[in-house]
C-alpha positions in Angstrom: -35.7 15.4 2.3 -33.6 18.4 3.1 -32.4 20.8 0.3 -28.8 20.1 1.0 -29.3 16.4 0.6 -31.1 17.0 -2.7 -28.3 19.2 -3.9 -25.7 16.6 -3.0 -27.6 13.8 -4.8 -27.9 16.0 -7.8 -24.1 16.4 -7.9 -23.8 12.6 -7.6 -26.1 12.0 -10.5 -24.4 14.7 -12.6 -21.0 13.2 -12.0 -22.3 9.7 -12.8 -24.0 10.9 -16.0 -21.0 12.8 -17.4 -19.4 10.9 -20.3 -15.9 10.1 -19.3 -13.0 10.2 -21.8 -11.4 6.7 -22.1 -7.9 7.0 -20.7 -6.4 3.5 -21.2 -5.1 2.6 -24.6 -3.9 -1.0 -25.0 -1.4 0.0 -27.7 0.5 2.0 -25.1 1.4 -1.0 -23.0 0.6 -4.2 -25.0 4.3 -4.9 -25.4 4.6 -5.3 -21.7 1.9 -8.0 -21.5 3.9 -10.7 -23.1 5.1 -14.1 -21.9 8.7 -13.0 -22.4 10.9 -13.7 -19.4 11.1 -11.2 -16.5 14.6 -9.9 -17.3 15.0 -8.4 -13.9 14.2 -11.7 -12.2 16.5 -13.6 -14.6 19.3 -11.2 -13.7 18.8 -11.7 -9.9 18.7 -15.5 -10.4 21.9 -15.4 -12.3 23.6 -13.3 -9.6 22.4 -15.6 -6.9 23.9 -18.6 -8.7 27.2 -16.7 -9.0 27.4 -15.7 -5.4 26.2 -19.1 -4.2 29.0 -20.7 -6.2 31.4 -18.3 -4.6 30.0 -19.2 -1.1 30.6 -22.9 -1.8 34.3 -22.1 -2.3 34.5 -19.8 0.8 31.6 -20.8 3.1 32.6 -18.2 5.8 32.8 -15.2 3.4 30.8 -12.4 4.9 30.8 -10.6 1.5 29.3 -13.6 -0.2 26.6 -14.0 2.4 25.7 -10.3 2.4 25.2 -10.4 -1.4 23.1 -13.5 -1.2 20.9 -12.1 1.5 20.4 -8.9 -0.4 19.5 -10.8 -3.6 16.9 -12.9 -1.8 15.3 -9.7 -0.6 15.4 -8.2 -4.1 13.9 -11.3 -5.6 10.9 -11.1 -3.3 10.1 -7.7 -4.9 10.0 -9.3 -8.3 8.3 -12.7 -7.7 6.3 -12.1 -4.5 7.6 -15.3 -2.9 7.8 -14.4 0.8 10.1 -17.4 1.5 12.8 -15.2 -0.1 12.4 -12.7 2.7 12.7 -15.3 5.3 15.9 -16.7 3.7 17.3 -13.1 3.6 16.5 -12.7 7.3 18.1 -16.0 8.2 21.3 -15.1 6.4 21.5 -11.6 8.0 21.0 -13.0 11.4 23.7 -15.7 10.8 26.1 -12.9 9.8 25.2 -10.9 12.9 26.1 -13.8 15.2 29.5 -14.3 13.6 30.8 -10.8 12.9 32.1 -7.8 15.0 32.1 -5.1 12.4 29.6 -3.6 9.8 26.7 -4.6 12.0 24.9 -1.3 11.5 24.4 -2.1 7.8 23.0 -5.5 8.6 20.6 -4.1 11.2 19.4 -1.6 8.5 18.9 -4.5 6.0 16.9 -6.4 8.6 14.8 -3.3 9.2 14.1 -3.0 5.5 12.8 -6.6 5.5 10.8 -5.9 8.6 9.1 -2.9 6.9 8.3 -5.1 3.9 6.7 -7.7 6.2 4.9 -5.0 8.2 6.9 -5.8 11.3 7.3 -2.1 12.2 8.1 -2.4 15.9 10.9 -4.9 15.1 12.1 -2.6 12.4 12.4 0.2 15.0 14.3 -2.1 17.3 16.8 -3.0 14.6 17.3 0.7 13.6 17.9 1.6 17.3 20.6 -1.0 17.4 22.1 0.4 14.2 22.1 3.9 15.6 23.7 2.8 18.8 26.7 1.4 16.9 27.3 4.9 15.5 28.1 4.2 11.8 25.8 5.3 9.0 23.6 7.3 11.3 22.1 9.4 8.5 20.8 6.3 6.7 19.5 4.8 10.0 17.6 8.0 10.9 16.0 8.3 7.5 14.7 4.8 7.8 13.5 5.6 11.3 11.5 8.4 9.9 9.8 5.9 7.5 9.1 3.6 10.5 7.7 6.4 12.6 5.3 7.2 9.7 4.2 3.6 9.6 3.7 3.6 13.4 1.6 6.8 13.3 4.3 8.8 15.0 4.1 11.8 12.6 5.7 14.1 15.1 8.7 11.7 15.5 9.2 11.6 11.7 9.0 15.4 11.4 11.5 15.8 14.3 14.0 13.6 12.5 13.6 15.4 9.2 14.2 18.8 10.9 17.7 17.7 11.7 18.7 17.2 8.0 20.2 20.3 6.5 19.8 19.4 2.8 16.1 20.1 2.3 16.3 19.6 -1.4 17.7 16.1 -1.4 15.6 13.2 -2.8 15.7 11.4 0.5 14.3 14.4 2.3 11.7 15.3 -0.3 10.1 11.9 -0.6 9.7 11.7 3.2 8.4 15.2 3.5 5.9 14.3 0.7 4.7 11.4 2.8 4.2 13.7 5.8 2.2 16.2 3.8 0.0 13.3 2.6 -0.5 12.1 6.1 -1.7 15.6 7.0 -4.2 15.5 4.2 -2.3 18.0 2.0 -2.2 15.9 -1.2 -1.5 18.8 -3.5 1.7 19.7 -1.6 2.7 16.0 -1.4 2.4 15.7 -5.2 4.6 18.8 -5.7 7.2 17.5 -3.4 7.3 14.2 -5.1 7.6 15.9 -8.5 10.6 17.9 -7.2 12.1 14.7 -5.8 11.9 13.0 -9.2 13.7 15.8 -10.9 16.7 15.0 -8.7 17.0 11.3 -9.7 16.0 11.0 -13.3 19.2 9.1 -14.2 18.8 6.6 -11.4 16.5 3.9 -12.9 15.6 2.1 -9.6 14.8 5.3 -7.7 13.0 6.9 -10.7 10.6 3.9 -11.2 9.8 3.7 -7.5 9.2 7.5 -7.2 7.3 7.8 -10.5 5.1 4.8 -9.6 4.3 6.5 -6.3 3.5 9.8 -8.1 1.2 7.9 -10.3 -0.7 6.7 -7.3 -0.9 10.2 -5.9 -2.2 11.6 -9.2 -4.9 9.0 -9.0 -5.8 9.9 -5.5 -6.1 13.5 -6.7 -8.4 12.4 -9.5 -5.8 13.4 -12.1 -6.4 10.2 -14.0 -4.6 10.9 -17.3 -1.5 12.1 -15.4 -1.6 9.0 -13.3 -1.8 6.8 -16.5 1.1 8.7 -18.1 3.2 8.3 -15.0 2.7 4.5 -15.0 3.6 4.4 -18.7 6.9 6.3 -17.9 7.6 3.6 -15.3 7.1 0.8 -17.7 9.2 2.4 -20.4 12.1 2.3 -17.9 11.3 -1.0 -16.4 8.8 -3.3 -18.4 8.7 -5.7 -15.4 7.4 -3.1 -12.9 4.1 -4.8 -12.0 2.8 -2.1 -9.7 2.5 0.2 -12.7 0.6 -2.4 -14.6 -1.7 -2.8 -11.6 -2.3 0.9 -11.6 -3.3 0.9 -15.3 -5.7 -2.0 -14.5 -7.3 0.1 -11.8 -7.8 3.0 -14.2 -9.3 0.7 -16.8 -11.7 -0.7 -14.2 -12.7 2.3 -12.2 -12.4 5.2 -14.7 -13.0 3.5 -18.0 -15.4 0.8 -16.8 -13.4 -1.7 -18.9 -13.6 -4.7 -16.7 -12.3 -7.1 -19.3 -9.1 -5.2 -19.9 -8.6 -4.8 -16.1 -8.9 -8.6 -15.7 -6.6 -9.3 -18.6 -3.8 -7.2 -17.0 -4.4 -8.6 -13.5 -4.4 -12.2 -14.7 -1.1 -11.5 -16.5 0.5 -10.2 -13.3 -0.8 -13.1 -11.4 0.9 -15.6 -13.7 4.3 -14.2 -12.7 4.0 -12.9 -9.2 2.8 -14.8 -6.1 0.9 -12.0 -4.4 -2.6 -12.7 -2.9 -3.8 -9.1 -3.4 -4.6 -9.7 -7.1 -7.5 -11.8 -6.0 -9.0 -8.8 -4.1 -9.2 -6.6 -7.1 -10.5 -9.5 -9.3 -13.2 -10.1 -6.6 -14.3 -6.4 -6.8 -14.5 -6.6 -10.5 -16.7 -9.7 -10.2 -19.0 -7.9 -7.9 -19.4 -5.1 -10.4 -20.1 -7.7 -13.1 -22.6 -9.3 -10.8 -20.8 -12.6 -10.9 -21.4 -13.8 -7.4 -19.7 -17.2 -7.8 -16.5 -15.7 -9.3 -16.4 -13.1 -6.5 -16.7 -15.8 -3.8 -14.0 -17.8 -5.6 -11.6 -14.9 -5.7 -12.2 -14.0 -2.0 -11.7 -17.6 -1.0 -8.4 -17.7 -2.9 -7.2 -14.6 -1.2 -8.2 -15.7 2.3 -6.5 -19.1 1.8 -3.3 -17.6 0.7 -3.2 -14.5 2.9 -3.8 -16.5 6.1 -0.7 -18.6 5.5 1.5 -18.2 8.5 4.5 -17.4 6.2 2.9 -14.0 5.6 2.7 -13.1 9.2 0.6 -9.9 9.6 1.2 -8.6 6.1 -2.4 -8.9 5.0 -4.2 -8.4 8.4 -5.8 -5.1 7.2 -7.4 -6.8 4.2 -8.4 -9.9 6.1 -10.0 -7.9 8.9 -12.1 -5.9 6.4 -13.2 -9.1 4.6 -14.0 -10.9 7.8 -16.3 -8.0 8.8 -17.9 -7.3 5.5 -17.9 -10.5 3.4 -17.5 -13.5 5.7 -19.8 -12.3 8.6 -17.1 -12.8 11.2 -16.9 -9.4 13.0 -15.3 -11.0 16.1 -12.5 -12.3 14.0 -12.2 -8.9 12.4 -11.9 -7.3 15.8 -9.2 -9.8 16.8 -7.2 -9.0 13.7 -7.6 -5.3 14.2 -6.3 -5.6 17.8 -3.3 -7.5 16.4 -2.7 -4.7 13.9 -2.9 -2.1 16.6 -0.2 -3.9 18.6 2.0 -3.8 15.5 1.2 -0.3 14.2 -1.1 1.8 16.5 -2.1 4.2 13.7 -5.5 5.9 13.2 -6.2 3.5 10.3 -5.6 0.5 12.6 -8.1 2.0 15.2 -10.5 2.6 12.3 -10.2 -1.0 11.5 -11.1 -1.9 15.1 -14.1 0.5 15.0 -15.3 -1.0 11.8 -15.2 -4.5 13.4 -17.4 -3.3 16.2 -19.7 -1.5 13.8 -20.2 -4.7 11.8 -20.8 -6.6 15.1 -23.6 -4.2 15.9 -21.7 -2.4 18.7 -22.4 1.1 17.3 -21.7 3.1 20.5 -18.3 1.3 21.0 -17.4 1.9 17.3 -18.3 5.6 17.8 -16.2 6.0 20.9 -13.1 4.5 19.3 -13.6 6.7 16.2 -14.0 9.9 18.2 -10.9 9.1 20.4 -8.6 7.6 17.9 -9.6 8.3 14.3 -11.4 11.6 14.0 -9.2 14.4 12.6 -6.2 12.0 12.6 -6.5 10.5 9.2 -7.9 11.7 5.9 -8.0 8.4 4.1 -11.2 8.1 2.1 -12.0 4.5 3.4 -11.7 5.8 7.0 -14.0 8.7 6.1 -16.5 6.2 4.7 -16.3 4.1 7.8 -16.8 7.2 10.0 -19.9 8.2 8.0 -21.4 4.8 8.5 -20.6 4.8 12.2 -21.9 8.3 12.8 -25.1 7.5 10.9 -25.7 4.3 12.9 -25.5 6.5 16.1 -28.1 9.0 14.7 -25.6 11.7 14.0 -26.8 12.3 10.5 -25.3 15.8 9.9 -21.8 14.6 10.6 -22.4 11.4 8.6 -23.5 13.4 5.6 -20.3 15.5 5.7 -18.1 12.4 6.0 -19.9 10.8 3.1 -19.3 13.9 1.0 -15.6 13.9 1.8 -15.2 10.2 1.0 -17.2 10.5 -2.2 -14.8 13.1 -3.5 -12.2 10.3 -3.7 -14.4 7.9 -5.6 -11.6 6.9 -7.9 -9.4 5.8 -5.0 -12.3 4.1 -3.2 -13.5 2.2 -6.3 -17.0 1.6 -7.6 -18.2 -0.8 -4.9 -17.8 1.7 -2.0 -18.8 4.6 -4.1 -22.1 3.0 -5.0 -22.7 2.2 -1.3 -22.2 5.9 -0.5 -24.7 6.9 -3.1 -27.3 4.6 -1.7 -26.6 5.7 1.9 -26.9 9.4 0.9 -30.4 8.7 -0.4 -31.5 7.9 3.1 -30.3 11.1 4.7 
């Protein structure tokens, strides 16, 4: 075994042997894990009843319809029921067909729903229609920057941002932060997000969204305690903000090794929000606990829910990965990856395709896709792990070793399952 490999393995063993300080303290958030009503959801439901009663009195009121459509979209964020998004779309389209003014705002609202449903090409079309009308162009262009980032058009997003003169605004800073993150400059992305938050401390909705994102970024940078504190700040402002609770569950699981607490939090979220992705994390916990039956049960639950046609392609990335790795259906994984590329031709989508070919035993095809479409175009740790496996399968061990090292540096983000795989793979190099 080469000296460099021995050194790397020593670092792995040292990191694994270090006693970690427990970060998660149940007393910090126990008050949020209660069966008390989701106050935000109750408020949305009350407002829906009010505006629906108004609509019954004046069925053609554009104002009433707009408020109802927006409330359905807002309710999806709280309950995870995708039918709310479809109802919102239907109402917006109904308004479009019967109005001659204010269409730009409706196109932007439809684009926002498109983004939520991962329909990024349709979102771009709706935003182009909004821009063509001429009203509210600044809002439309900012959303277009978001869509460009999702479509992998980083240059297009940067071009849009260059046209904005206020480089210190919240809207500018959060998007510039995303661009820095796409370029692999996480430290700068964090600083920009911190500056953005300083500008909207009094705005509860924007603060909770931005602080939750900052919590994610801190975690990706292995600043675990700061990540935890960020999630607590979110919950203090909005006790019903489930993404923050999920972030705490991940810290409990990955950093503290407290699988029971992680499961308790996730099962609580699952009782009040209809999102299939909770099953994925519960499946990974079951794998670490060596509970094979529970893992299979959770994966089956996820697959059954995520493949429901009402979700469209929202879960294609997860489904493709599972089909390749867990269900031994690499051809299905390849098909799903091709669909994802049609929707968002990003390096990560091509990585998904390469991973499908790798799991199908087509190592040279996987390498070709990786070198043409993924290499040096994304710095996401899961893609780095895939690249390492693909390069190793093609006998390119030096490159594989470097990719394994880069991926392993983000062990917290990857989680214990992939991290353990990397450790095992490194022993063979």
